[in-house]
C-alpha positions in Angstrom: -20.0 6.2 9.0 -20.4 2.5 8.5 -17.9 0.0 10.1 -16.0 -1.7 7.3 -13.6 -3.7 9.4 -15.2 -7.0 8.6 -14.9 -6.5 4.9 -11.9 -7.9 3.0 -9.1 -5.4 2.0 -10.2 -5.7 -1.7 -13.7 -4.5 -0.9 -12.6 -1.8 1.5 -10.3 -0.5 -1.2 -13.1 -0.5 -3.8 -15.3 1.5 -1.5 -12.4 3.9 -0.8 -11.8 4.4 -4.5 -15.5 5.4 -4.8 -15.4 8.1 -2.1 -11.8 9.4 -2.2 -11.0 12.3 -4.4 -7.3 11.8 -5.4 -4.9 14.7 -4.8 -1.2 15.2 -5.4 -0.6 13.8 -1.9 -3.4 11.2 -1.5 -4.5 8.3 -3.7 -5.5 4.7 -3.3 -2.5 2.4 -3.9 -2.7 -0.1 -6.7 -2.2 -3.8 -6.2 1.3 -5.0 -7.1 2.1 -8.7 -7.3 5.8 -8.6 -6.9 8.5 -6.6 -5.1 10.4 -5.6 -8.3 7.2 -4.1 -9.9 6.5 -2.3 -6.6 10.0 -0.8 -6.4 10.0 0.2 -10.0 6.6 1.9 -9.6 7.8 3.7 -6.5 10.9 5.0 -8.4 8.8 6.0 -11.4 6.4 7.9 -9.2 8.8 9.3 -6.6 7.7 12.9 -7.2 4.0 12.0 -7.1 4.5 10.1 -3.8 6.9 12.7 -2.4 9.4 9.9 -2.0 13.0 11.1 -1.3 16.2 9.5 -2.3 16.6 8.6 1.3 13.5 6.4 1.3 14.1 4.8 -2.1 17.9 4.6 -1.6 17.5 2.5 1.5 15.1 0.0 -0.2 13.9 -1.1 3.2 11.5 -3.7 1.8 7.9 -4.2 1.1 4.7 -5.1 3.0 2.2 -7.6 1.5 -1.4 -7.9 2.6 -4.0 -10.5 1.5 -6.7 -9.0 -0.7 -9.1 -11.2 1.3 -7.8 -10.1 4.7 -10.0 -8.2 7.1 -8.9 -5.4 9.4 -8.3 -6.7 13.0 -7.5 -4.0 15.5 -4.1 -4.5 17.1 -3.4 -7.5 14.9 -1.1 -7.8 11.8 -1.0 -10.7 9.4 1.0 -8.8 6.8 4.0 -10.3 5.1 7.0 -7.9 5.7 9.9 -8.5 3.4 13.0 -6.6 4.4 15.9 -5.8 2.1 19.3 -6.4 3.6 22.3 -4.6 2.1 
């Protein structure tokens, strides 16, 4: 296969969408611009994603990635937003 690490996330996802055959357990996640939309989408699709009440109930938070970000082995520049209760 071809090394895609240097490509931005947006491009890697586009390529993945072209080659991945979605199943009940695997699909390419859509872009979500805000945490409320992300949580509502997760709740609405809990069965599809096999999310349990334990996962959704804890509402641990969300992880954001830049669409223009490249993959860097061993490095993380994600924005992690935790939900504190």
